[in-house]
N, C-alpha and C positions, 0 to 999 in steps of 0.2 A: 504494500500500500504506500502511496506517496506520503511523506511526512513534512509538515510545515515548520517554518521558523516561528519563534515566539511572536504572538500577536500583540496588539496594543493593550495597555494596562486596563483592566476592568475586573470587577469581582465576579468569580465563577465558583459558586458553592454547589457541590453535587448532592442531589436528592434521588435516592433509588426509587424505581417504579416497578411494580409487579409485572411479570412477563411469564411466558410459558417456561416452566422449569426453574423459575427464580422466585424465591420466597423473600418477602420484605417484612422486617420487624423493626419498628421505629425507624431509625436512619441507617439500618444495616441490611444489605441484600446478601442472600446466600444461594449458591448453586452447587450441585454435585454432578461431576462429569467423570466417567470412567474410574470411579472410586476415589476421586479427589474432590474434597469439599472446599469451596472458596467462599469466604465472606469478605465483602468490600464495603467501605464507608468513607465518606469525606469529612471526618470529624476531627480535624487538627485543632489542638488546644495548647500548643507550645509557642515558643518564640521563633520568628516574629508572629504576633497575633493576627496580623493582616496578610498572612502568607497567600491567601486565596486571591489577592489582588494581582499577584505576579506569577504564581504557579498554581498547579492543582494537586494538592496532597491527597493520596488515597491510602487509607489504612487497610492492609491486606492480611487476612488470616488464612492459612493453608493447612488442611489436615489431609494427610496422604494415606489412603488405604487401597491403593491401586495394585499392590503386588509388585510395583516397580520403585526405583529410586527416581524422584522427580527433580528435574533440573530447574534452577532458578537463575535466570539471566535477564538483564534489563531489556534486551532486545526481544524477549519473549512476551513483553507487555506493550500495550498501547491503549490510548483512548481514541476511538474512531468516531468522527462526526457523521452527521446525517448524509453528507455528500460523499462519504467514503475517505476523507482525509484523515490521516493518523497523526496523533500528537505523542511524542516520544517520552519515555521514562528517562530522566536525566541521571547519569552515573554520579554519585555524590563525591567521588574522589578522582583526581587525575592519576591514572594508574601508572604512568611512567614514573612519577615521583614515589608512589607506594612501592613499586617494584625496586626502585633505587634504594629503599631503606635496607634492603638485604645485601647491597653491594658496597663498594669502597666508599669511604667518606667523601672523596672528590666527586664521585658520581652523585652522591646524595646532595651535595651542595649545588651542583649544576642543575639537578632536577628541581630543587626547591626554588631556584632562581626563575625557572620557567613556569612556576605555579603561583597563583595569586595568594595562596596561603600555604604555609608549611604543612605537609601531611604528617600527622602524628598518629600513633596507635590509639585504639579505642579501649581503654582499660575497663570502662563501665558502660558498655552498650546497653540500651534499654529495649531492644527488640526481644520478643519471647521466642523460645525454640525448644525442641525436643527431638533428639536423633537427627541433628542437623550438622552438615559439613560445610565449612566455608570453602569457596573456590580457592585453589592453591595460591593465586596471586593476591588474595585477601588475607593470607596467613599472617603477614607482618602487621597488618592493621588490627587484627583481632587475636592478640596473644592469649593463649590458653584454649583456643578453639581447635578442634580437630579439622584438618584440611582434607579435602577429597583425595583419597589415596589410590584411586584406580585409574591408571593410565594418564595420558597427557590431557590437560585441560587448559588451553591457552586463552588469554583474554583477546577480545576483538579490538585491535587498535583503531580500526576505522570507525567503529561505533563510539568508542571513548573519545577519540580525538575530535569527532564531529560534534558530539552532544555535550561534552563537559563545558565547552565554550559558550553554551546557551544559558548558563547560570547567570541570573542578575548579579550585579556588583554587591559584595558583602554577604552573599549567600553561597553555600548553605550555612546556617547557623549551627552552633554546637548542639542545640536541641535536635535539629534536623539530622545531624550526623549520628547522634546517639540512638535515635529512634528509627533510623533507616534500616530497611531489610537488605542485607548484603547478598551478593551473588553466592550461590552454593548449591547444595542438594539436600532434599528432605527424604530420608529413608522411609521405606514402607513402615507405617505405624507411627511416623514422626509428624511434627508440625512446626510451623514458623509463623510469626506475626510481627509485622513492622510496617513502616511507611515507604511508599514509592512517591516520587515527585515528578509530575508530568508537566510538559509545556502547557501554557494557558491556552485553551481553545479560543478561536476567534470570536469576537463579540456577537456575530450573527448566528453562532451555534446555539441551538435551544436544547439539544439532546446529544449525548455521547454514549457509546458503548465501551465499557471497560472490557478489554480482551486479554486473555492469557493463553498462550500456546502451551499445551502439556507435552513435555519432551522427556523421554527416558534418558537419564544422565549417563547410563552405561553405554547405550547403543546409539544415542542421538535420534532415535525413532520418535516421531510425533504420534501421539495416541489420543488426541482430542483438543478441543478449544472451549474454554469457559468464556461466556459472553453475558455481561450484566449491564442492563440499560440504566442510565441516569438522566434526569432532566437537570438543566443548569439554572440555578436560581441566581439572578443578577440584580 
């Protein structure tokens, strides 16, 4: 799907709407696809308090009972407008700098110079998880977490280089980083819950669908798509 650049500033708060296969309770929508239960809500309460004027935060809870290990990668998510245009999930870290944390100090310094903010480990992340592996390139950012141990899992430099630059100045905040859902894998019987931060839909959008591609972390095989509709309260 085509993906747009950030639109003009306006407030865009998401309100879930009932649909076939989608249950709504208060401001939370839930759907189950291929043994994976997804809950999504636009209920940001951290700093900055006016985040929905420049980005679209989505709190995502994933419970995996698919019999597979579920991959979590930012490019597997999108908000899709009524005309089919997609709005990307922004990576919260510049990954070149994060990877440089494991290299020589000279490289660390060079990477930090190319970054608007120094990348530091997250000693107290506030996303919830059970039987969750962080992607190998997130290992230095999340000390104490078990990294994905099976085979090679390289980050996508094209995605990170393109979309990290779309962050508004002075964001992400520390609250946003601590509550962000990192890339990784949810084992069968596991769960993960945290925030994704999407581009702000254009002002003419009245409804978007939250979409998540379900991908087997071991094989790379796609086994379904979750799709939850939201109206945009402006």
